C-alpha positions in Angstrom: -20.2 8.6 13.2 -18.2 8.2 9.9 -18.6 11.1 7.4 -18.7 9.9 3.8 -16.2 11.4 1.5 -19.0 13.2 -0.4 -19.9 15.1 2.8 -16.3 16.2 3.5 -15.2 19.7 2.6 -12.8 19.9 -0.3 -9.7 21.1 1.6 -7.0 19.5 -0.4 -6.1 19.9 -4.1 -3.4 17.5 -5.3 -2.9 19.7 -8.4 -1.6 22.4 -6.2 2.2 22.2 -5.7 2.1 22.6 -1.9 -0.8 20.3 -1.2 0.1 17.6 1.4 -2.0 15.0 -0.4 0.9 14.8 -2.9 3.0 13.1 -0.3 0.2 10.5 0.2 0.0 10.0 -3.5 3.7 9.4 -3.6 3.3 6.7 -0.9 0.4 4.9 -2.4 1.7 5.2 -6.0 4.9 3.4 -5.0 5.0 -0.2 -6.4 6.2 -1.7 -3.2 3.5 0.0 -1.1 0.8 -1.0 -3.5 2.0 -4.6 -3.5 2.3 -4.7 0.3 -1.3 -3.3 0.6 -2.7 -5.9 -1.8 -0.7 -8.8 -0.1 -1.9 -7.8 3.3 -5.4 -7.5 1.9 -5.3 -11.1 0.7 -4.3 -12.7 3.9 -5.2 -10.1 6.6 -2.1 -10.4 8.7 1.4 -11.3 7.7 4.9 -11.5 9.2 7.8 -9.6 7.7 9.3 -12.8 6.2 5.9 -13.7 4.6 5.6 -10.3 3.0 9.2 -10.5 1.8 8.6 -13.9 0.2 5.2 -12.8 -1.3 6.7 -9.6 -2.9 9.3 -11.1 -5.1 12.3 -8.7 -5.8 11.8 -6.3 -2.9 15.0 -5.7 -0.9 15.0 -5.8 2.9 15.8 -2.1 3.0 12.9 -1.2 0.6 10.4 -3.4 2.4 11.3 -2.0 5.8 11.1 1.6 4.5 7.7 0.8 2.8 6.2 -0.8 5.9 7.4 2.1 8.1 5.9 4.6 5.7 2.6 2.8 5.6 2.5 2.6 9.4 3.4 6.3 9.7 0.5 7.2 7.4 -2.0 5.0 9.4 -2.5 2.4 6.7 -1.2 -0.6 8.6 -0.4 -1.6 12.1 2.7 -3.3 13.4 2.2 -5.7 16.3 5.2 -7.0 18.3 4.6 -10.2 20.2 7.3 -11.0 22.8 8.5 -14.5 22.1 11.7 -16.2 21.1 12.3 -15.1 18.5 10.2 -11.9 18.6 7.1 -12.1 16.4 6.2 -9.0 14.3 2.9 -9.0 12.4 1.6 -6.4 10.0 -2.1 -5.8 9.3 -4.1 -3.2 7.4 -6.0 -0.6 9.4 -9.5 0.5 8.5 -7.9 3.3 6.5 -5.7 0.8 4.7 -8.6 -1.5 4.0 -10.4 1.5 2.5 -7.6 1.8 0.0 -7.4 -1.9 -0.8 -10.1 -2.1 -3.4 -8.7 0.8 -5.7 -5.1 -0.5 -5.3 -6.2 -4.1 -6.1 -8.1 -2.9 -9.2 -5.0 -0.9 -10.4 -2.8 -4.0 -9.9 -5.3 -6.2 -11.9 -5.6 -3.5 -14.6 -1.8 -3.4 -15.0 -1.7 -7.2 -15.2 -4.5 -7.4 -17.8 -3.2 -4.6 -20.0 0.5 -5.4 -20.0 0.4 -7.0 -23.5 -1.2 -3.7 -24.8 1.5 -1.6 -23.2 4.2 -4.0 -24.5 2.8 -3.6 -28.0 2.7 0.2 -27.7 6.3 0.3 -26.5 7.5 -1.9 -29.3 5.7 0.2 -31.9 
């Protein structure tokens, strides 16, 4: 049985310097992680090369590090299919899917408000 977040005890406080939730905020606040989550949310399952092509400007090293971090945190799964060449697919887990909506909204907010931010920077 899944316990809603309202019923969970408040054990973490991201305002506290030693709170482990800060590491998670670092991960999900990273632009590459956010873009990877949204990209995977749009298609469901993607190969590394598809993710790399979808997220323009990400280096191979950064994408690899990002995907490893998201897998470590339980936000995506990596499935290796033995073939020639080997096929590797990435897909959001239930936990990753639960993060998709807020991350997608944040991305859309940034896109919609960029002209306002540009104007403020110019002022």
